[in-house]
Structures are given as C-alpha cells and as structure tokens.
C-alpha positions as semicolon CSV with decimal commas, in nm:
position;residue;x (nm);y (nm);z (nm)
1;M;-2,018;-6,433;3,301
2;A;-2,387;-6,357;3,297
3;S;-2,585;-6,492;3,006
4;C;-2,826;-6,334;2,763
5;A;-3,095;-6,545;2,932
6;L;-3,029;-6,377;3,265
7;L;-3,026;-6,035;3,103
8;T;-3,356;-6,112;2,932
9;R;-3,504;-6,230;3,263
10;A;-3,389;-5,906;3,421
11;G;-3,558;-5,706;3,148
12;L;-3,228;-5,565;3,034
13;R;-3,198;-5,722;2,694
14;R;-3,422;-5,900;2,444
15;L;-3,262;-6,169;2,235
16;P;-3,423;-6,440;2,021
17;T;-3,191;-6,716;2,143
18;C;-2,981;-6,775;2,451
19;P;-2,719;-7,052;2,411
20;T;-2,675;-7,258;2,725
21;S;-2,299;-7,236;2,683
22;E;-2,313;-6,869;2,782
23;L;-2,462;-6,940;3,122
24;P;-2,246;-6,886;3,431
25;I;-2,425;-7,176;3,596
26;G;-2,584;-7,497;3,472
27;A;-2,908;-7,462;3,275
28;S;-3,091;-7,668;3,539
29;L;-3,014;-7,396;3,795
30;I;-3,136;-7,101;3,589
31;N;-3,475;-7,086;3,761
32;F;-3,303;-7,084;4,099
33;F;-3,081;-6,799;3,982
34;N;-3,381;-6,604;3,857
35;A;-3,556;-6,651;4,191
36;L;-3,247;-6,517;4,368
37;L;-3,251;-6,217;4,135
38;S;-3,609;-6,142;4,237
39;W;-3,504;-6,148;4,604
40;G;-3,250;-5,871;4,546
41;P;-2,970;-5,841;4,806
42;W;-3,108;-6,135;5,005
43;G;-3,068;-6,353;4,697
44;V;-2,712;-6,226;4,656
45;L;-2,638;-6,313;5,019
46;L;-2,766;-6,669;4,976
47;L;-2,580;-6,728;4,650
48;A;-2,256;-6,586;4,793
49;I;-2,277;-6,821;5,091
50;F;-2,334;-7,120;4,863
51;D;-2,061;-7,019;4,618
52;S;-1,794;-6,945;4,878
53;G;-1,899;-7,242;5,089
54;G;-1,804;-7,491;4,820
55;V;-2,090;-7,503;4,566
56;P;-1,926;-7,413;4,231
57;I;-2,123;-7,128;4,068
58;V;-1,857;-6,964;3,851
59;G;-1,930;-6,595;3,796
60;G;-2,277;-6,625;3,948
61;V;-2,230;-6,385;4,238
62;D;-2,061;-6,122;4,021
63;A;-2,342;-6,144;3,767
64;L;-2,614;-6,126;4,032
65;V;-2,461;-5,817;4,197
66;V;-2,447;-5,644;3,858
67;L;-2,803;-5,740;3,766
68;V;-2,951;-5,631;4,098
69;A;-2,766;-5,298;4,071
70;A;-2,874;-5,249;3,709
71;L;-3,240;-5,328;3,783
72;D;-3,265;-5,111;4,094
73;H;-2,984;-4,864;4,157
74;S;-3,094;-4,811;4,517
75;Q;-3,027;-5,181;4,585
76;G;-2,687;-5,194;4,415
77;Y;-2,465;-5,125;4,713
78;W;-2,685;-5,336;4,940
79;A;-2,624;-5,620;4,693
80;A;-2,250;-5,553;4,717
81;A;-2,267;-5,562;5,099
82;A;-2,465;-5,886;5,085
83;A;-2,205;-6,040;4,853
84;I;-1,923;-5,940;5,089
85;V;-2,096;-6,081;5,398
86;G;-2,206;-6,398;5,219
87;S;-1,859;-6,455;5,079
88;V;-1,699;-6,422;5,423
89;I;-1,956;-6,657;5,582
90;G;-1,915;-6,924;5,314
91;S;-1,537;-6,897;5,313
92;L;-1,522;-6,929;5,692
93;F;-1,725;-7,248;5,662
94;L;-1,456;-7,397;5,436
95;F;-1,177;-7,247;5,646
96;F;-1,296;-7,408;5,969
97;I;-1,368;-7,742;5,800
98;A;-1,002;-7,747;5,692
99;R;-0,890;-7,622;6,032
100;K;-1,082;-7,901;6,206
101;G;-0,884;-8,164;6,019
102;G;-0,572;-7,951;6,004
103;E;-0,403;-8,093;6,312
104;A;-0,362;-8,434;6,153
105;Y;-0,261;-8,270;5,824
106;L;0,004;-8,056;5,993
107;H;0,138;-8,344;6,198
108;H;0,169;-8,565;5,893
109;H;0,303;-8,313;5,641
110;T;0,516;-8,072;5,841
111;L;0,744;-8,323;6,008
112;S;0,976;-8,319;5,707
113;S;1,196;-8,024;5,618
114;R;1,002;-7,973;5,295
115;G;0,673;-7,971;5,483
116;R;0,800;-7,715;5,732
117;H;0,919;-7,492;5,450
118;L;0,581;-7,521;5,275
119;R;0,397;-7,417;5,587
120;A;0,640;-7,129;5,652
121;W;0,597;-7,009;5,292
122;F;0,217;-7,019;5,311
123;L;0,210;-6,835;5,643
124;E;0,435;-6,566;5,490
125;Y;0,294;-6,537;5,137
126;G;0,000;-6,773;5,107
127;L;-0,270;-6,519;5,186
128;L;-0,176;-6,352;4,858
129;T;-0,327;-6,657;4,689
130;V;-0,647;-6,579;4,878
131;F;-0,643;-6,202;4,830
132;V;-0,576;-6,179;4,456
133;P;-0,845;-6,422;4,331
134;A;-1,091;-6,276;4,583
135;F;-1,013;-5,922;4,464
136;V;-1,025;-5,955;4,084
137;P;-1,378;-5,998;3,943
138;V;-1,496;-6,211;3,652
139;I;-1,181;-6,426;3,611
140;P;-1,240;-6,775;3,754
141;M;-0,955;-6,860;3,994
142;P;-0,923;-7,152;4,236
143;V;-0,966;-6,945;4,553
144;K;-1,140;-7,225;4,745
145;I;-0,834;-7,452;4,745
146;F;-0,629;-7,171;4,895
147;I;-0,896;-7,106;5,158
148;L;-0,879;-7,474;5,253
149;S;-0,499;-7,452;5,264
150;A;-0,517;-7,145;5,487
151;G;-0,736;-7,331;5,732
152;A;-0,533;-7,651;5,725
153;L;-0,200;-7,471;5,764
154;G;-0,307;-7,281;6,073
155;V;-0,352;-6,925;5,942
156;N;-0,495;-6,694;6,210
157;P;-0,875;-6,670;6,153
158;V;-0,882;-6,295;6,221
159;T;-0,603;-6,235;5,968
160;F;-0,785;-6,454;5,718
161;I;-1,112;-6,260;5,763
162;L;-0,936;-5,924;5,728
163;V;-0,754;-6,029;5,410
164;L;-1,067;-6,177;5,251
165;T;-1,284;-5,878;5,344
166;A;-1,022;-5,633;5,216
167;A;-1,034;-5,813;4,881
168;R;-1,411;-5,853;4,857
169;I;-1,508;-5,494;4,943
170;P;-1,351;-5,323;4,637
171;R;-1,453;-5,612;4,409
172;Y;-1,825;-5,604;4,483
173;V;-1,852;-5,228;4,536
174;F;-1,690;-5,182;4,194
175;L;-1,933;-5,426;4,031
176;A;-2,231;-5,255;4,195
177;W;-2,101;-4,916;4,084
178;L;-2,062;-5,041;3,726
179;G;-2,412;-5,188;3,736
180;T;-2,563;-4,856;3,840
181;R;-2,365;-4,668;3,574
182;L;-2,360;-4,898;3,274
183;G;-2,673;-5,106;3,334
184;K;-2,712;-5,374;3,068
185;E;-2,371;-5,291;2,922
186;T;-2,181;-5,386;3,240
187;L;-2,128;-5,754;3,168
188;P;-2,032;-5,706;2,800
189;Y;-1,794;-5,432;2,917
190;L;-1,626;-5,670;3,160
191;R;-1,602;-5,940;2,893
192;Q;-1,433;-5,694;2,657
193;H;-1,174;-5,606;2,923
194;I;-1,097;-5,960;3,041
195;W;-0,727;-5,939;2,951
196;E;-0,688;-5,613;3,140
197;L;-0,825;-5,794;3,445
198;V;-0,581;-6,083;3,393
199;I;-0,292;-5,835;3,377
200;L;-0,425;-5,660;3,687
201;A;-0,431;-5,990;3,877
202;A;-0,074;-6,076;3,776
203;A;0,056;-5,725;3,852
204;L;-0,124;-5,714;4,186
205;F;0,022;-6,047;4,292
206;L;0,374;-5,940;4,192
207;I;0,351;-5,603;4,369
208;L;0,216;-5,752;4,689
209;Y;0,467;-6,038;4,679
210;L;0,759;-5,798;4,642
211;G;0,614;-5,575;4,913
212;I;0,589;-5,865;5,158
213;R;0,944;-5,975;5,077
214;W;1,071;-5,620;5,137
215;L;0,892;-5,601;5,472
216;H;1,023;-5,946;5,562
217;H;1,384;-5,843;5,493
218;R;1,340;-5,522;5,689
219;R;1,207;-5,724;5,981
220;I;1,489;-5,979;5,990
221;R;1,776;-5,739;5,908
222;P;1,803;-5,604;6,267
223;L;1,803;-5,961;6,399
224;L;2,093;-6,052;6,172
225;H;2,290;-5,748;6,288
226;E;2,233;-5,841;6,652
227;R;2,396;-6,177;6,589
C-alpha cells in the first residue's frame, strides 16, 4: 500500500511522521519512487516494467497509478494504460526467460506420469493462477512464479498475453478511476476493504475454475460418445 510519505510528497496529505513500515517499497527507494511520480505515466510505465520483470516492489505500481490519477485527473487513464503496457512487457521478459530454459525443464520433469499430469493441469487451469493475482489489486500474490511456470511449461505466448492483458485492464482502469474520484482517500479506502478483495479473489478463482471444468467436460463428452 502507499505510505503517508508518498501521499505527503504528492501533496495529498500532511502528516507529522511517516513510519517506514508503511512504505510499499524500501525506504532507500523512496526518492526513486518520488521521481517516478513526477514523471507521471512514463514513471508508471518504468515501474511496471521493473515490477513485472522481477524487481519486487509490492504495491508500488498500484500506488503510483492512484497517486498520478489523484494529482492530475487528466493523466489518470494514461497512467493506467502505462501500467498495463509495462506489466505486459515485464511479464513477457520473465515468460521468455523461463521459456528459454523450458525445454530442459520439460524434458526432465515431464517424463514421469506425475510430471505429465502437472503439465496437463497447468495448460488446462494454470492461467487462472496468472489471471486472478493479476486482476485483483492491492493484495500481494506470487504472480511471478506462475508467469515463470507458464513460460517453462510451454503455454502459448499469445494466450498468455491475452490472459494477462484481460486481467490488467480492469485492475488499473479501476484504480485510475478511484484515484480521480476519491483522490487522497483512495488508498485508505482500499485498505479498509482488503477482506472484500480477498473474498473477490477466492470467488473469482472458484468461478473461473468451475467454468473451465464445465467447458472441458462439454468438449470431451462428444469424444466419449464416439468411442
């Protein structure tokens, strides 16, 4: 989550103290974050590339989109677009790193029956583990490990891009919209509704999982009848 220090820097809130524990990134990086804030959507683009490309900046992109939108409403949706593009670029970097070494991984781990089942499961349902964390804002989830798994297990790059983009668009557009509407109250509002977001993530995963299983059974049912 964004800190009181970041809100103060953005001119949104004046507080006498700003505990380092509230920062979404390390205190040593706060000046870098503030510089990105001054660059507007371009700063969001850079941070999103770093974050999705493997540099852990928990909550930083969400906070920056909100702050840019709150400071200048005309830049809010540009910040959201920059976050989407940067997230896809950074994630593709991880995806293709895993894909590059994936041949050896697949050869070694999918020879066994268990390995083949794992790969089949991930190709059928694994993109849910990419979509849900990428969709739900604020809650830190280990999306990068699933991106690496998608690359290593041979997921189609076009499918991966479509799933990731479909998740990122509503996430960052929603955050930009909140920033333009609630201003300085956006981040406290999200903190207050953290459990609703957790429930949303769990419900979304369950609904999509059941939907995929239903489609899977509909697809294989005619094949079983043919036999």
